[in-house]
Residue, then its C-alpha position, 0 to 999 in steps of 0.5 A: m281250602n279253609t278260607i273265608t271270602p274277603g268281606t265275609t266274617a265267621s260267626a263269633g263261636a267259630a273255631v280258628d286255627r293258629d293262623g287265625r283262619a276259620t276252621w270247618a268241620y267239613e270241606m268240599r274240594p276237588i279230588v285230584t290225587a291218585v290216593d284221593r281217587e282211590a279213596a273215593a272209589a273205595l267209598v263208592q264201592d262200599r256204598g254200592l254194596w250197602l245199597a245192593r244188600r238192600g235190593l237197591d240199584a248200585p251201578a258199578l260203573h261209578v267206581a271206575a269213573f272215580r278212578d279215571h283221572r279224566t273225570e272231574a270229581v269233588g269230595l266232602y271231607e270231615h275234619d276230626d281232631g286233625d284227621e281228614v276223612l272222606v265222607g262223600c263224593l260227587l262226579l261233576h257233569r259240566q255239560p249236563d243234558l237238561r232236556s228232562w227239566a222241561v216243564d211238559d216232560p213227565a219224567p223226573a228231573l232228579k234221580s232218587h236212589w231211595p225207593t218210593p213207597r208204593l201207595a195203594a190205589p184209592t178205592v171208592s166206597d158205596g157208603 
């Protein structure tokens, strides 16, 4: 929905539609239709292949999750001259396991899909 919360105003340079509502370049909304679910699954599969070609882990189970109507998902849509293009999507987890967020847990709380550079071990010089 391209709406503004009551009491909030759009910036002076914001584009407006014919009804006077602010228009946005991007919109995030739930993925609920079978067509949108299939588009999300195709996008995830495409990104998975892109990652795999670069030697990065790309679990195939995420593609199936976007096709499952019981899964809660959201999509990021780009509006381009009246056309709507799905550019990103997320699976929602309403009851996440947050035990790994504990301060004394050395495991990272967020999973990175980008390789971290391997740094050389520090050396001691006798200088």
